[in-house]
C-alpha positions, -999 to +999 in steps of 0.1 A: +123+098-142+108+098-177+114+122-206+089+136-231+109+118-259+104+085-242+067+091-236+062+102-272+078+070-285+057+050-261+026+067-275+036+060-311+050+094-321+081+080-338+084+102-369+083+137-353+109+161-366+114+171-329+110+140-308+088+145-278+072+178-291+036+166-288+043+157-251+061+189-244+033+209-259+008+192-236+031+198-206+036+235-214-002+239-214-006+220-182+024+235-163+027+271-177+052+280-150+079+257-163+107+276-179+112+269-216+149+263-211+145+237-183+146+200-191+115+181-186+120+150-163+087+136-153+079+116-122+055+086-124+024+107-117+032+132-144+040+104-168+006+088-161-011+121-166+005+124-201-004+088-209-040+095-199-044+128-218-021+128-249-038+106-276-018+078-291-005+085-326-026+070-354 
């Protein structure tokens, strides 16, 4: 399982005030039924989707 924080760091988002926020924002748009208070733990398919659709930090 992978977390939004880990994926954000992998994509170069290392100076966010809330680590993983860019990934969580994408996930909330993609999976609107996920409750806000639930922890995101992504399987490999979901992690690959994030890698393919969230741009790398510049």
